[in-house]
C-alpha positions in Angstrom: 0.0 0.0 0.0 1.5 3.4 -1.0 0.6 6.1 1.4 1.0 9.6 0.0 2.3 12.0 2.6 3.4 14.8 0.3 1.1 17.4 1.8 2.1 17.0 5.4 3.8 20.0 7.1 6.2 20.4 10.0 4.5 20.1 13.3 1.6 18.1 12.0 0.6 14.8 13.7 -0.8 12.0 11.6 -2.8 9.3 13.4 -3.4 6.0 11.6 -4.5 2.4 12.1 -4.8 -0.7 9.9 -7.8 -2.8 9.3 -8.0 -6.3 7.7 -11.1 -8.3 6.9 -11.3 -12.1 6.5 -13.6 -15.1 6.8 -12.3 -16.2 10.2 -14.4 -15.5 13.4 -15.1 -16.8 16.8 -18.5 -17.9 18.1 -19.9 -17.2 21.5 -18.0 -20.2 23.0 -14.7 -19.0 21.5 -14.5 -21.7 18.8 -13.3 -20.9 15.4 -16.0 -20.7 12.7 -16.0 -19.7 9.0 -18.4 -17.0 8.1 -20.4 -17.1 4.9 -19.4 -13.6 4.1 -16.2 -11.7 5.1 -17.2 -9.9 8.2 -14.4 -10.5 10.7 -12.5 -7.2 11.0 -9.1 -7.0 12.8 -7.8 -3.6 13.7 -4.4 -2.5 14.9 -3.6 0.0 17.6 -3.7 3.6 16.6 -0.2 5.0 15.9 0.9 8.6 15.7 3.5 10.1 13.3 4.8 13.5 14.2 6.3 15.5 11.4 9.4 17.3 12.7 12.0 19.6 11.2 15.5 18.3 10.2 17.0 20.2 13.1 14.6 18.7 15.6 15.3 15.1 14.4 19.0 15.8 14.5 18.7 17.0 18.0 16.7 13.9 18.9 19.5 11.7 17.6 22.2 13.8 19.3 20.3 13.1 22.5 20.5 9.4 21.9 24.2 9.8 21.3 24.5 11.6 24.7 22.7 8.7 26.4 25.1 6.2 24.7 28.0 8.1 26.2 26.5 8.0 29.7 25.9 4.3 29.3 29.5 3.7 28.2 30.7 5.4 31.4 28.5 3.0 33.5 29.7 0.0 31.6 33.3 1.1 32.0 32.9 1.3 35.8 31.4 -2.3 35.9 34.2 -3.6 33.7 36.9 -2.0 35.8 35.4 -3.5 39.0 35.3 -6.9 37.3 39.0 -6.5 36.3 40.0 -5.6 39.8 38.3 -8.7 41.2 40.0 -10.9 38.6 43.3 -9.3 39.8 42.4 -10.3 43.4 41.8 -13.9 42.3 45.1 -13.9 40.4 47.1 -12.6 43.5 45.4 -15.2 45.7 46.4 -18.0 43.3 50.0 -16.7 43.0 50.4 -16.6 46.8 48.7 -19.8 47.8 48.6 -21.9 44.7 44.9 -22.6 45.2 41.5 -20.8 45.2 39.6 -21.1 48.4 36.3 -23.0 47.8 34.1 -20.5 49.6 35.6 -17.0 49.4 37.4 -17.2 46.1 35.0 -19.3 44.1 32.1 -17.2 45.3 34.0 -14.2 44.1 34.6 -15.9 40.7 30.9 -16.5 40.3 30.2 -12.8 40.9 32.9 -11.8 38.4 31.4 -14.1 35.8 28.0 -12.4 36.4 29.5 -8.9 36.2 31.3 -9.7 33.0 28.2 -11.2 31.5 26.3 -8.0 32.5 29.1 -5.9 30.7 28.6 -8.0 27.5 24.8 -7.5 27.8 25.1 -3.7 28.2 27.7 -3.3 25.4 26.6 -5.8 22.7 24.3 -8.6 23.5 20.9 -7.2 24.8 18.2 -5.8 22.6 18.9 -2.4 24.3 22.7 -2.7 24.1 24.9 0.2 23.1 25.8 -1.6 19.9 22.2 -2.0 18.7 21.2 1.5 19.8 24.2 3.1 18.0 23.3 1.2 14.8 19.7 2.3 15.1 20.6 5.9 15.6 22.9 5.7 12.5 20.0 4.2 10.5 17.7 7.1 11.6 20.3 9.6 10.6 20.7 8.1 7.1 17.1 7.2 6.5 16.1 10.8 7.2 18.8 12.2 4.9 20.3 14.3 7.7 23.6 15.8 6.9 25.6 15.8 10.1 29.0 14.2 9.4 30.3 14.8 12.9 27.4 13.0 14.6 27.5 10.2 12.0 31.2 9.7 12.6 30.8 9.5 16.4 27.9 7.0 16.2 29.8 5.0 13.6 32.8 4.9 15.8 30.8 3.6 18.8 29.1 0.9 16.7 32.5 -0.2 15.2 34.2 -0.4 18.6 31.4 -2.4 20.1 31.4 -4.8 17.2 35.2 -5.2 17.5 34.9 -5.9 21.3 32.2 -8.5 20.6 34.3 -10.3 18.1 37.7 -10.1 19.8 37.3 -9.9 23.6 34.0 -10.0 25.4 33.1 -13.7 24.7 36.7 -14.8 25.3 36.7 -13.2 28.8 33.6 -15.1 29.9 35.0 -18.3 28.4 38.3 -17.9 30.3 36.6 -17.2 33.6 34.3 -20.2 33.3 37.3 -22.4 32.5 39.1 -21.3 35.7 36.8 -23.7 37.6 34.1 -25.6 35.8 32.0 -25.9 39.0 31.5 -22.1 38.7 29.6 -22.5 35.4 25.9 -21.9 36.1 25.0 -25.0 34.0 27.6 -27.3 35.6 26.5 -30.3 37.6 26.8 -30.0 41.4 30.2 -31.1 42.7 30.4 -34.4 44.5 32.9 -32.9 46.9 30.9 -29.8 47.8 32.8 -27.6 50.2 36.2 -29.0 49.1 38.7 -27.3 46.8 38.1 -27.9 43.2 40.5 -30.4 41.6 42.1 -27.9 39.1 45.6 -27.3 37.9 46.7 -24.0 39.6 49.0 -23.2 36.7 46.2 -23.5 34.2 43.9 -21.5 36.4 46.5 -18.8 36.7 46.9 -18.7 32.9 43.1 -18.4 32.5 42.9 -15.5 34.9 45.8 -13.7 33.3 44.3 -14.1 29.9 40.9 -12.8 31.1 42.6 -9.9 32.8 44.5 -9.0 29.7 41.3 -9.1 27.6 39.5 -6.9 30.2 42.4 -4.5 29.9 41.8 -4.2 26.1 38.1 -3.6 26.7 38.8 -0.8 29.2 41.3 0.8 26.8 38.7 0.8 24.0 36.0 2.2 26.3 38.3 5.0 27.6 39.2 6.0 24.1 35.5 6.5 23.0 
């Protein structure tokens, strides 16, 4: 259906809905019936389109960019806390050659959850920074708005988030899970609950150092945005 909107003007609001007619209906008991004549009408919710000026739309997208910047700061703080905690686990392992089954493995679980939250905020969730940056870029281009600076900033955020997704974020979580498989949320309960995990401390240390290095790269990227 081609909808002609050539005569709309700035500041105008257009309200619309969609109706469809078919032979399908429900009787009084809620059972499906076929009607002899098309009479079942389905109607969508009423939507509103507001016609704005290019400057207003640009300001709206700039506001979204500002929100992305604020969310990047929050994600950076969570990532920094997670890295500091990984550092605590590394120092403990270097000193004692083992992770304590209560304090340290509980901390490891919290670190895994924090790191998963970082990934959700940056790239994984429907409301992630990556998806919102891409959507804002799409709006800028679809509305033919000429703002090279804003387009460049949004493009940089989207590109950096995609790079983090491919190079670091998933690897960090995988390394943390591998430190002790009993920390994995889907792992079966340990037969020796309350006892130290039977894990190679050299391998555990390597996993922690790898995760910490990957976290360092994420923080570097976030600080440069």
